[in-house]
Every structure is written in C-alpha cells, then in structure tokens.
N, C-alpha and C positions, 0 to 999 in steps of 0.2 A: 548845969547843962543848956547852951545855946544850939539850934539845930536850923539851918535855911534851907529849904526846898523851893527849887526854880523850874516851874513849867510853864511854859510859854505856849500858845496854842495848839492844837486846836479844841472845843468846846470836848467830845466828846472823851480827846484824851486827858483833859483837867479831871473831868468826872472820876474815869478810870485812874487817879492819883489819891482818890479821897479814902481807900480803904486804908492803904500808907498811914493815914493821919491818926486813924485809931490805934492802927498795929503800933506807932512810934508813942503814943500817948501813953498807951498801957506799957511798953517795955522803959518810957523814960517818964514817968508820971509827973515830976517835977520840972521838966524840961520847958525852955522858952521856944515855941516853935513860929518860925516866919515862914509866910509863901510867898514868893514872888511870883505874879501873873500879870498877862495883859488884859486890858479895858475889856474885849467883848466875853471873855470868860470870869471875871473876876465875881459874879453873882453866884457862880456855883458856889465857891467857897467864901464868901462874904457871912460870916456869923457862926463857921463852922465852929463848933466847940472844942474842938483840938488844938485850934490855932490862936495864938496871942497875940499872932501881927501879921496882918494882911498887906501888903506892897505893890503897889499898881503901876504898873510900869508902862509908861507911854508909847504909842506906838505911831511915829511919826515918820517921815520919810526925809532923806538927804539928808543936809547936813544938821538939821534939828533933830536926826534920830542920834545922830554920834553925839552932840551934847547931852542929850537926855541919857546914852548909857555913859557916858563918863561919871553925870549926875548920881547915877541909880549905883555903880560900882564904888562910889565912894562912900554912898549912904551906905551899901553892906560892911563895907570894909569898917567901917564905925562902931556896927553890929556886934563887932568880937565873936563870931560863930566860932563853937568848937568844931561844929560838924555843916558842911554844904554840900546839899545833894544834887546834882543838875538830872532833873527827870525827862529833859528834853533831848538835850544832844544836840542840838544845833547852834551855829557859831555864836550866836547872839546869848543864848545860857550860857554856854562854855564859860563865855565870858566875862557872865556874873557871879559865875561859880569859884572862877580864877580869884576875880577882882576880890572877892569877898575876904579873901587871904584869910580863911579859914584855917586850921590846923591840919583837917583831914577834909579830902573834898573827894566826892564819890560821882564817877558819871561813867557811861557806857566807853568801852575800845574803839575809838573812831578817828580814823587816819589823820591826823595835821591836827589833833584837839587834846589826845589823850596825854600830851604833858601838860595840860592843865589840872590835871585828878594825881592825890596821893593814892588813889583806889581806882584802877579802869579795870571795869566789870564788863568779860563777853557779852556781845550783843546778841539776844537771840534772833536767830534767822527770820525774817518777816514775816514770811508764807510758813513756817511752821505751824501746827494745829495746837495753840499753846494759848491761853487766854492772854489779853492784853496788860489786865492785871496783874497778872504772873510775871510777867516780862517788866514790869515797872519793881515788882517787889524785888527782883535780882540787885536791886540798887540799894535795898535797904537791908539785903541778908547778909554783906559784910559784917553788919553792926549786930548778928548773933540773935536776929528777928523770923522767927518760924515762920513756914509757909500760910500763907494768906488762906482763908475758907470765908465763902461768901456768906454762910448763916453767920461768922461772929466780925466779920469785918464786910458789909456791904457799901454797895457805892452811896453816896449821901450827899444830900444838899437842901439846906435849912428851906423850910416852908417860911414865907413872905407874906405876915397878916396882912398889911396892906394890899399887896396885890391879889391877895386873897378875895379881898372886899371888891377889887374891880372888876374882877372876873365873875363873881357871883352878881355883881350889878348888871354887867353885859348880856350874861347867860339870861337872868330874870326877864331884861328890858327885849331880849329876842323870843322871849314865850317856853325858856325852858325851865320846866316846874319838877317837882318832886317826881311826877308820874312818867317822865323821861328818862331813859336812858340815853346816857351823851356818850357818843364815841368818837374819839379823836385822832385822825389821819394825817400825819404828817407825811406831803408829797414831794418832797424835792429832796437834793441831794447835792453836795457840792462838787461832784463827779458823774459823768455823764456812766460810768460804771457800777454805780449804784441807784440808776433811776429808773424803777421799774415804768414801763411805758403808762403815758395818760390816758389810755382808751380803756388797760387794766383798771387804774383807778375810778374808771367813772362806771364800768361795771362793779367794781364791788359798791361802791357808792349805792348805785341804783339795787344792786341785789338786796344788801343790807335793809335800806329802806322798806322796800316792796314785801317783806319779809316779816315785818312790823313797824304799820305807820308811825307807833309813837316814840320811835327813834330819834334821835338828834344828832347829826354827822356836824362836827366841828372841823375844816379841812385848814391845815396848818401849811407855809410852805416860808423855807429861810430866805437870806438875802442872795443867794446863787441863782436862785428863780423865784421870786417873790409874787411874780404873777400866775405861776403853778396852781395855785388855790384855788385862783379866782377864774380861770380857762374851765378846770378840772370841775368845780361848782356849777358854773353855765352850761356845762356838756350835759351832766346830770340833771339838773333841773329841766333841761327840754325834755328829759327822757322820762321824768317822775311825773310830771306834768300837775294835777291836784295835789301830791305829795312832795311837792318843790319845798313845800316849807318846812320839813324836816333837816333843808340844809339851815344851819345857822353862819349868819355874815360873819365873815371872817376878817383879820385885823393884823396890821404887823403886833407882835407881842415883844413886852421885853422877856428875858429868860425867867424871872424869877414869875412873870405870869404863866408863862409855859407851863412851869411847873404847876403851879397852881388851878391851871387848868387842865391838867393831866391827872392831878390828884382828885378832882371831881366828878371824873369821865369813869364812866362801867367797863372801858374798854380802850387800847391805843394802840394802833398798827402802824408800823413805819418799818425803813430800810434800817441797815447800818451807817446810823448819822448822830451828831450830838442829841437829838431831841428823842430818839431813843432812850439813851442810857440816862440821860434825867429821868425819861418815865421810869427806869430804873430804881429812880431812889425814891420812887412811891412803891405802894403796894398793888397798883392797880395791875390786873389783866393785861399781857403784852401779846402781841402777834409779830413776830419779825421776819421781813423781808430778807432773805440773804442771796446774792446772786455771787459775785466772784469771793466774797468772803466766807471764811468757813466759821462755822456755827464754835466749835471749839475754842475762836479767837476772840469771836465779838456778841456771844451772848448775852443777857441781861447778867450782871452778879450782882446778886442781890439774894435774900431769905429764900430758900426755895420754897418755902410754903406758897408763896406769891405764883399766881398758875404765870406759864410761859411757854409761847410754843412757837419752834421756827419752821417757816417754808421756805424751803432752798430747792436746787435743781438737780441734787443729789451728784452722782459722781460722774464729772466731766475733762475729757484729758487734759483741758485746761485750765482746770481749776484745782485751787487757786490760781488769779494772776497776780500779776505787777501791776494791773490797771494803768497803763500806759498805751498799748494797743493790743484791742480785740483782734485775736489771730485768727478766728472763725469769721469776723467780721459783722455778726449779726447780734452780738451781746447774748445768746443762746441764754446764757447762765440767770437773766432774767426775764427774757422771752417767754422762754416755756413755762414760767409759774402762772398757771390760768387762775384765773379772778375767781372761780369755782373753788380750788382748793384754798385760798384766802378765805375765804366765805365760810366755807366750813371749818374753819379753824376759829375764824371770829364766833361762829355758834357755838364752837364747843367752850369758848373763853366767857361768854356771855352764859352759859350756864354752871358755871365752874365756881362756886362760892370760897372765897378764901379757907382753908380747912389746915390750921396747925399742926396737925397730925400725919401728914401725907408724908413720903419721904422724897427727898430729891427725885429719883428717877420715876414717882410717879405723877411729881407734878411740873417736870420740864419736857416737853415732848416735842419728836421732830416728823411731821408728817413724811408715812410712806410714799416712795417717790414712784409715779406710777408712769410708762413712756408710752 
C-alpha cells in the first residue's frame, strides 16, 4: 500500500495533520506514506516517524511555478500511489492529487475541483465548533479509520537535537540558568483579527516579571510582523527599569529552533497561530488567547495531561467571524481581553505541575468571562 498526503501551507494547519499520520500508520502498519509540503512548513513533518518519504514542493511564482508543478506532478505519478489524500483543498494541492494518478483520490467537495477526486468528502462549515483536526479526519474516515483522540493521536513535531543545542547556547549566553523560569510569548499573527493589542502584551510582560524577578521572558514574532517582538520588548523594558534584564534578546528563529525554545520553557502564551500549535507538540503549559476563533476549533490538540488554558471574550453576537471585516469595527473580541486575566491564567499555569492522573476536564480550562 502506497499513500500520498498533500498539505500545502500554512504552518498551523500542517501541524493539525500530524495526528492523521499516526492513525494511518496504525491502520496501515506496512504502508509507504509520502507527505508533500511546501518549504516553510517542512520542518514540522521532517523526521516524523510515520512518514517514509517527504517531498518538499517549491513555492516560486510566475512561469517557474508552472514548471515546478508539472515536475512535481510527474514525480508523484511515478510514485504509483494507491491512495492520494488532498488535506488542503486548494487548486494546487488538487492538481497534485489528481496528477498522482492514484487509483483512489480523496478530497473535499469543492466547486470546480471535486472531479479530480474519486471520493469527494463534504467540507465541514468553516466556523462550526469542531476542532480543525477532526475536520482533517473527515478525509481519512472513508478508509475506515475511527475518530481521532488527542491522547492517542496528539499533534507531533520531532525534536531537533542541533536546534536544541543552539537554543541552549543562546539562553546560556543571555544569562538564563536553572534558577530562571523561561516564559515564551508569541506576539504576532498573520491577520489583524488574531493580534492582541501590543499595549496589552506590554502590560502582560511587565506584570509577569514584577511578580517574580527571576523569570525570563522571550518574545517571538513571525514574518507577518517581525518587529513586533522588538517593539513590545523595548516598551516593556522602559517600564521595568532595573528588571529589564528579565527580557531575553530575541532573534529570528527557524521552526525547529522555535520548538526547541518552547520545549525549554516553563510556559507558552500566544494566540491562534502556528507557534501555538507547535507548542502543543510539547508538554509545556499553554495559555491561549482567542479572539474570533472558537476554542472548540483551535484549542491545543494534545494529551490532556498537559496544562492548557483558554482566555477568550466569551459569547459575542459577531463571534466567530469569517475574519474579513470587523463588523463592530473595534475588534472587541481581542480588546475586551484584559492583561490581568492573562496574567492570572499564566500564574495558574506556572503553579500547575504535569499530572498524569488528571482528567481532561480538570486540565483544560477556560477562564470565566467577567463583563
């Protein structure tokens, strides 16, 4: 049995496909699993123990992309796959799935593309309170694979030994030692609809450090706003004064370095973004900030023994939304989340040691909303 999986960008959605890999391997223990992915997200599945072959699809533009797509489709056709699964649903991934000439091709029912599949699966409505991992599971359900469970099939990303060494060297050089509890906070998002206000991040950082001066805070930001971490660090440093040494100088990180950094931390705080779902591949406590997104859709998908807490605005008439236009115009789903609520969640996370005997309900929390 030869199985092809195609999932092109973004990073968080590639993380969400990794539970399918363990489920497929369990169902087809002797299968040859190939995963096709674009370069930015390749580190997430690189070295995954359930994958036999990783194909990194170039992401160029113009005529170069056309040439790349023809070459990739020809390579996939030579793979003689029995099953090809389009985990993305975009035009390019549909083309690769069809071009593989697999006898069975599975993808979502999408106007203009369903003809490329032998099995077209109805796509769950985008805003339904259902986890993204389960939306992906719909595509392997036709193979007789039962629903996924985060305890058995958590999101996965292999630890990179060399990346871990680089992170340890950086932290040691920044004065972060065994006595310091490291807090990683991701402060950017690819869309305005998921960005908590910078002044709120500043208040969060200042509040956490003032409560314990031995803590160290590492701020990260992605390519959508690479300077966000520096701006927030500078503003927090001015308020902290002598305690500003608690802020670890941040730098651009590769994905495997980001995972290594988070795995080294005592706490991760961030919104619904790729870094948060990378954090879910570790056992580090997580505090997630959710604005327009529902917790049922984007909560950390991992073993419920590990502490996770959701901070969200509660019920709003406009929530969830399609994230195209803010109808009220004030992004109230994010601006209504005060720093004090996030600080309280962070303190609970820092006090909560991993407990293998807790139940999922006891270890995954949502802060009560106070209006």
